[in-house]
C-alpha positions in Angstrom: -4.4 3.7 -26.1 -4.0 5.1 -22.7 -1.0 4.4 -20.1 -0.3 5.4 -16.8 4.1 3.9 -15.5 4.4 5.0 -12.1 8.3 5.3 -11.1 9.6 6.6 -7.5 8.9 4.2 -5.2 11.1 2.4 -2.4 12.8 1.9 0.8 13.2 4.7 3.7 13.3 4.9 7.7 10.4 6.7 9.2 11.1 10.5 8.5 11.8 10.4 4.9 11.1 11.5 1.7 10.2 9.8 -1.7 8.9 12.1 -5.0 6.9 9.3 -6.9 6.2 10.1 -10.4 3.3 9.5 -12.7 4.3 9.5 -16.7 0.8 9.3 -18.5 0.3 8.7 -22.1 -2.6 9.3 -24.8 -5.2 12.5 -24.9 -6.1 12.3 -21.6 -3.6 14.1 -19.6 -3.9 18.0 -19.6 -8.3 17.7 -19.7 -8.3 15.8 -16.6 -7.6 15.7 -13.1 -5.5 13.0 -11.4 -4.8 11.3 -8.7 -3.1 9.1 -6.5 -3.9 5.6 -4.4 -2.7 3.2 -1.8 -3.4 -0.2 -1.4 -1.6 -1.6 2.0 -2.4 -5.6 2.3 -5.0 -6.7 3.6 -6.8 -2.9 3.0 -9.1 -1.4 1.1 -7.8 0.9 -1.7 -7.3 4.4 -0.9 -7.4 7.9 -2.4 -4.6 9.5 -1.4 -4.6 12.5 -3.3 -6.1 14.3 -6.4 -5.7 17.5 -8.6 -7.8 18.8 -11.2 -6.9 20.0 -14.8 -5.7 23.2 -13.0 -4.0 22.5 -10.6 -5.9 22.5 -7.3 -5.5 19.5 -5.5 -6.8 18.1 -2.6 -5.6 15.6 0.5 -6.6 12.8 1.9 -6.8 13.9 5.9 -4.4 11.2 7.0 -1.4 12.5 4.3 -2.7 16.4 5.1 0.4 18.9 5.0 2.9 15.7 4.3 2.5 14.7 0.8 1.9 17.0 -1.7 0.4 16.4 -5.1 1.8 18.9 -8.7 1.2 17.9 -13.0 2.9 19.4 -15.2 0.7 19.0 -17.7 3.6 20.2 -21.0 5.3 17.0 -19.9 1.8 15.0 -19.3 3.5 14.1 -15.7 2.2 13.6 -12.4 4.0 14.2 -9.2 3.5 13.1 -5.0 6.2 14.6 -3.2 5.9 13.1 0.1 7.8 13.6 3.2 7.8 12.7 6.7 6.6 9.4 6.0 5.3 7.2 8.5 6.0 3.1 8.3 1.9 3.5 7.8 2.7 5.3 4.4 3.2 1.8 3.7 1.5 0.3 0.3 1.9 -0.1 -3.3 0.9 3.5 -4.8 -1.1 4.3 -8.1 -1.9 6.9 -10.3 -5.5 7.1 -12.2 -7.3 9.6 -13.6 -10.3 11.6 -12.4 -13.2 11.0 -11.6 -13.8 8.1 -13.6 -11.0 6.6 -12.5 -10.6 4.2 -16.0 -7.1 4.1 -16.7 -4.7 3.0 -13.7 -0.6 2.2 -13.4 1.3 -0.4 -12.6 2.6 0.8 -9.2 4.5 1.4 -7.5 5.7 0.0 -3.6 6.5 2.5 -1.3 7.8 0.8 2.8 8.4 3.0 5.5 10.2 1.2 8.3 10.4 2.5 11.7 
């Protein structure tokens, strides 16, 4: 049974930083890519960043240069370092396996105030 559990969300002011974490259980983590999605109220879920099993990252244009995705295969952990946060980054953030997107965490809320 695969389980993804996100943590690290919270409320910050614009310009602040947060680090999201995703703990993965089961055998999926080390051999799969992983990604972070987000969904704001009234908007579609969108890909924020993803990282291959070998550690190669991809970022959405909206977060490029501000967010950094990383993984620790020994600990089955996925991270998202978010700097220079903007109000438009406010959303629920989800951890997901990539590319199949079969398994989703419960999400962690990020709220950025201006």
